[in-house]
C-alpha positions, 0 to 999 in steps of 0.5 A: 783474207781477213773477214773483217774487211769484207763488204755487204757485196762480199758477203753476197759472194759468199753466199752464192759460194757456199749455196753452190758448194752444198748443190754441187756436193748434193748433186755429185752424190746424186749423180754417182749413186744414180750411176751406180743404180743405172738410172741414166736419164737422172744421171745425165741431167744432174751431171749437166748441172755439176761443173756450172754449180763448181764454176759458181762456187769457185767464182763466188770465193774468188770475188769474195776474197778479192783474188786475182781477177785473171784467176775468175777469167781463167776458171770460167774459160776452163770450166766452160770447155770442160762443160762442153767436154762432158757434153760431147762424151755423151754422144756417139763414139765419133765425138770422142776426139773433139770431147778430148779437144775441149778438155784439152783446151780447158787444161792449157788454160788452167796450166798457163795460169799456174805456170805464170803463178809458180814463175820461171824454174830451174832444176829439178823443173827441166827433170820434171818436165822430161819425166812427164814427156816420157810418161806420156809416151809410155802411156800412149803405147801402153793404151795402144789407141787405134791408128790416128789417135796416138798423137792426140793421146801422147798430147792429151797424157802430156798435158795431164802430167803438167799438173803434178809437174807443175805442182812439184815445181811450185813446191820446190820453188817454195822451199827455195824461197823459204830457205832464202828468207823471202816472205812468201804466202803460206797459201802456196804450198796448199795450192801446189798440192791441191794442183798435185793431187787433182792432177793425179785423180784426173789422170786416173779418170781419164786413164779409166776412160782410155782403157775403156775406149781403146782397150775394151777394159773396164773395172767394177763400178766403172762409171762411179769410179770415173765420175768420183775421180773426176769431180774431185779432181776438178774440185782440187784444181779450182781450190788450188787456182782460188789459193793462188789467186790470193797469194801476192808475188813473192819476192823471187818473182818480184825480182824476176819481173824486175829483171825481165823489165830491165832487159826489155828496157835495155833492148829498146 
C-alpha cells in the first residue's frame, strides 16, 4: 500500500485503527492478568471489550489501505458472532452448545472468504481436506463428549481444522503460481501463514475448553492459557483477512474466473 496516496479520511481510519489496537493490547494484558489473579468481575468487563476493539482495528486498516470491502463485511459478521459466543460462554452450562454454534457461524463466514480468495484447489488440497476430516473425528472420539454432543464436536473440530488446511492449500497455490512465473502479490504468503497459525492457536484454545468441559481435565493457569491463545488466534486470523483483502486476483485466479464465465455463457 502506497502511503502517499492516502487521503485525510484514510488517515482518520488509520488513527482509529491504531487507537483500537493499542486499547486491544492493553485490555488483553489486563484481562489475562486479572484472570490469573482470579478477579472475575473486572476480567469479564474487559473481556466484553476485546472483540469489539479488534473489530474496530481491523475495519480501520481495511478502509485505510482501501482493501476489499467484502472483507469488511466478513470480519464484522464473524467477530459479532464470536462476541456473542464469548457472552454465551459466561452463562450456565446449558448455553455451551449455543456458544459453540455462534463461534461456528463466525468461523464459517471467515472461511468462505478465505476459500474464495485462495481459489480452486487441486492436489494436495484434497488430501488436506481428508486429513482434516480424519483428525476431527479422532478429536471427538478422544474427548468423548456426552451423548448428543459427539456430532457437534466433530463438525466444530472439522471447521477449525479448515483454517490450517486453507492456509496450506493457499501456500501450495502460491508456490505453483511462482513456478509458473505469474505476477502474484507478496502479501499472499504472510496472509496464508497468519491463517495457519491463527487456526492452530484456535484449535489449542478450544481444545483446552473441550478437555475441561467434557473430560474434567485442566492445566495450570487454565484461564490464562485459553484467553492468550484465543486472543492471539483472533488477531492472526483478522490480520490474514486484512492482507488477503489487499491482494489483487492472481493470474491463475483471473484465468479460472474467465473459464467459469465462458462455461456459464456456453451453458446459456
